C-alpha positions in Angstrom: 47.1 78.8 51.3 44.3 79.1 48.7 45.4 82.8 48.1 49.0 81.8 47.7 48.1 79.1 45.2 45.9 81.5 43.3 48.9 84.0 43.2 51.2 81.2 42.0 48.7 80.2 39.3 48.4 83.9 38.2 52.2 84.1 38.1 52.5 80.9 36.1 49.9 82.2 33.6 51.8 85.5 33.2 55.0 83.7 32.7 53.4 81.4 30.1 52.0 84.3 28.1 55.4 86.2 28.3 57.4 83.1 27.2 55.1 82.4 24.3 55.4 85.9 23.1 59.1 85.9 23.5 59.7 82.7 21.5 56.7 82.8 19.2 59.0 82.0 16.2 60.0 78.7 17.8 58.3 75.4 17.5 55.2 75.0 19.8 56.6 72.0 21.6 59.8 73.9 22.5 57.7 76.8 23.8 55.7 74.4 26.1 58.9 72.9 27.3 60.3 76.3 28.2 57.1 77.4 29.9 57.1 74.3 32.2 60.4 75.5 33.7 58.5 78.5 35.2 55.9 76.3 36.8 55.5 76.1 40.6 55.2 72.6 41.9 51.4 73.0 42.2 51.1 74.2 38.6 53.3 71.3 37.4 51.1 68.8 39.1 48.0 70.4 37.6 49.5 69.9 34.1 50.3 66.3 34.8 46.8 65.7 36.1 45.2 67.2 33.0 47.5 65.0 30.8 46.4 61.9 32.7 42.7 62.7 32.2 43.2 63.3 28.5 45.2 60.0 28.1 42.6 58.1 30.1 39.7 59.3 28.0 41.5 58.4 24.8 42.3 54.9 26.1 38.6 54.2 26.8 37.9 54.1 23.0 40.9 52.1 22.1 40.3 48.7 20.5 42.5 46.3 18.5 43.0 47.5 14.9 40.9 45.6 12.4 38.5 44.2 15.0 36.0 47.1 15.1 34.0 49.5 12.9 33.2 53.2 13.5 29.7 54.2 14.0 29.0 57.9 14.8 31.3 58.8 17.7 31.6 55.2 18.8 33.5 52.1 17.9 31.6 48.8 17.5 33.1 45.4 18.2 31.8 41.8 18.2 33.4 39.3 20.6 32.8 35.7 19.5 32.8 33.3 22.4 34.5 29.9 21.8 33.2 28.2 24.9 29.8 26.7 25.7 30.0 28.0 29.3 29.3 31.4 27.8 27.4 30.8 24.6 27.0 34.4 23.5 28.1 36.9 20.9 28.9 40.1 22.7 28.2 43.3 20.8 30.4 46.0 22.4 29.8 49.7 21.8 32.6 52.0 23.0 32.5 55.8 23.3 34.5 58.3 25.2 32.0 58.2 28.1 30.7 54.7 28.1 31.2 51.0 27.2 28.0 49.1 26.6 27.7 45.3 25.9 24.7 43.6 24.4 24.7 39.7 24.5 23.2 37.6 21.7 22.7 33.9 22.3 24.5 31.6 19.9 21.4 29.3 19.4 21.0 31.7 16.5 24.5 31.2 15.2 24.9 34.1 12.8 25.3 37.7 13.7 25.4 40.5 11.1 26.2 44.0 12.3 26.1 47.2 10.3 26.5 50.9 11.0 23.8 53.0 9.3 21.6 56.0 9.8 17.9 56.5 10.4 15.7 59.1 8.7 16.8 61.7 11.4 20.4 61.1 10.3 21.2 59.5 13.7 23.9 56.8 13.7 22.4 53.5 14.6 23.6 49.9 14.8 21.6 47.4 12.7 21.9 43.8 13.9 20.5 40.8 12.2 20.7 37.8 14.5 19.7 34.6 12.6 20.1 30.9 12.4 20.8 28.7 9.5 18.3 25.9 10.1 15.0 25.0 8.5 12.3 27.6 9.3 14.7 30.2 10.5 13.8 33.7 9.6 16.4 35.7 7.6 15.2 39.0 9.2 15.6 39.0 13.0 16.6 42.6 13.5 17.7 44.7 16.5 18.4 48.5 16.2 20.6 50.3 18.7 21.1 54.1 18.8 24.8 54.9 19.4 24.4 58.3 21.1 22.7 56.9 24.2 22.7 53.1 23.7 19.0 52.8 23.6 17.6 49.7 22.0 15.0 51.0 19.5 14.0 47.5 18.3 14.5 44.1 19.8 14.7 40.9 17.8 11.7 38.5 17.8 11.8 35.9 20.6 11.0 33.0 18.2 13.6 32.2 15.5 10.8 31.6 13.0 9.5 35.2 13.3 10.8 38.1 11.2 10.5 41.8 11.8 11.8 43.4 8.6 8.8 45.7 8.2 9.0 47.0 11.8 12.8 47.5 11.4 12.2 49.5 8.2 9.6 51.6 9.9 11.9 52.5 12.7 14.8 53.4 10.4 12.4 55.4 8.2 13.7 53.8 5.1 14.3 50.3 3.5 16.7 48.0 5.3 20.2 48.3 3.7 21.6 45.0 2.4 24.5 43.3 4.3 27.4 42.8 2.0 30.2 41.6 4.3 31.2 38.0 3.5 32.8 35.7 5.9 35.9 33.8 4.6 36.0 30.0 4.8 37.5 28.8 8.0 37.0 32.1 9.8 34.4 32.8 12.4 34.6 36.6 12.1 34.8 39.0 9.2 35.2 42.8 9.6 34.5 45.1 6.7 34.4 48.9 6.4 31.0 49.4 8.0 29.9 45.8 8.8 30.8 42.8 10.9 29.8 39.2 10.2 30.2 36.6 12.9 29.3 32.9 13.1 29.6 30.9 16.3 32.1 28.0 16.5 30.1 26.6 19.4 28.1 23.4 18.8 25.2 23.3 21.2 23.4 20.0 22.0 
C-alpha cells in the first residue's frame, strides 16, 4: 500500500511538472486547476489537508480591524472588561504559533500600551498601568518581549511606586512618550502603534 501511494505521488508529481511546462503561458491559477485533474484521490486529499493547515494558521492571527496594533510578528489587542465580576484589562498578544493573555486589574484604571524596540532591536510591548487618584505614580511600567512572551519587567505592586529608571535600563534607551489620546465618551483608543484604555468599571 505504501509503495503504491509512493508511486501515485511520483506519478502526480510528474504530471504536475508536465502540465505546468505544457501550459506555462497560461495563468498560474488555471495551471493549478488543470493539474488537480490528474490527482489521485490520495494526492487530492493531501492538497486539501495542506490548504486547511494554511488557512488555520492564518486564522490564528486574525483580529477585528481597528482593534489591534502590530508589534514585530504579532498583533496586540486590549480587551476592556465592562463587568465587576471580571475587573481586568486583558492584554492579548497573538502570533502564528501562540495566543498569550496578560491581565491587569482595573484598580489602576488606565492602561497605555505601545509597541517599541529595545537596544537589541527586539520588538517589545511597553505597558504603563496607572491610576488617576492622588499619589498615583505616572510610571508603572511592564515590558513584554513579543518573540517569546517573556515579561522582562513587571509593574510595581504599590500604586504609589514608579519604575521609570528600571524600565529605561531594560529598554537600553529613554522611555518613549505615549501620544495616543482617548476621545471623550470612549473607553478605548487605538492609534498606529499605541492603545489607550480606561476602565468603565467603578469599584467600591
